[in-house]
C-alpha positions, 0 to 999 in steps of 0.5 A: 460221609460215605453212604452205603446202600444195598440194592436188591438185583431185581431193582437193576438187573433191568438195566442190563443191555442184553444185546451187548451182554449177548454180543460182548460176553456170550459170543452172539456174532449173528444178529439174525441167528434165531435159534442161538438168540433163543438160546441166549435168551434161556440162558438170561432167564435162567442166570437171572433166576439163579442170582435172585434166589442168591444172596448176591446184593448190588452195594453202593458207596457214594458220597458228594464232595465239595471241590474247587477247579483250577485249569485242568485240575479238580481238588478236594479242599478237605482231603488235600487231594488233586486230580488232573484230567486231559482234554480229549476232543475238547472236552475236559471233566474239570471244565465241566464239573460245578463245585459238587462232585458225585463219587460212587463205587459199585459191587456185587461183593463177595457173594458173587465170588462165592457163587462163581466158585461154587458153580465151578467147583460143581463142574457147571461150566456153562452156567459159570460162563453165563454167570460170570458175563452176566454179573459183569454187566450186573455191575454196569446196571448197578452204576446206571441205576445209582446214577439215575437214583443221584440224579433224581435226588438232586434234581439234576435238569443237565445231561447226565454225565458219569466217567470211569477210571481208565477211559480217555478222560480220566485215563489214571487208573492210580487215581482209584487209590484216592477214590478209594480213600475219599469214600473210606473204602479199605481191605475190609470192604466188600471191594478193594483194590489190586497193585495195579488199581483194578476192582475186585471183584471184577463185578464192579464200577467206579465212577465221577458224576457231575450235575 
């Protein structure tokens, strides 16, 4: 049965990679520009405080599934679902997987949409800009936090392997429809799929975890 966990942001915000956030979302171009870095550090602290004082929580949906493997495919026998994966640079998810597969979806849920809309409606466009980038990487941080938690719970000693749909080893985004079915997520959940199989809100991410 799918587990739903509610995680306080202070638990996983420390997993945000500041350098990646500053460069990819907040536009830092020069690592030696101390004035800009100090400005972004202040924005980081202010955005963090805003989130910690809000109703935003990290939501995790996950379950462990028994699977069978054949060639480049993984089958969930109890659900009649089979996924086929490409081989890229000699690596294939099906070949690397064991007989158990952890699936997870993490999201910041509907509260993140409400606060972003509130900032925009108030004309706080600068704060909304920082908020959007920050919360996008919060979802990644939450995914990493839960990955670590799962590994500890399972006593995994193998190198960590976590793959998200849309990347080279599992590029078929339509498989997320099966993922949502397996995790019993629907239109009433805090996260849903769009017609193009993207997650909404975008501050969400899914993954297959090998252990």
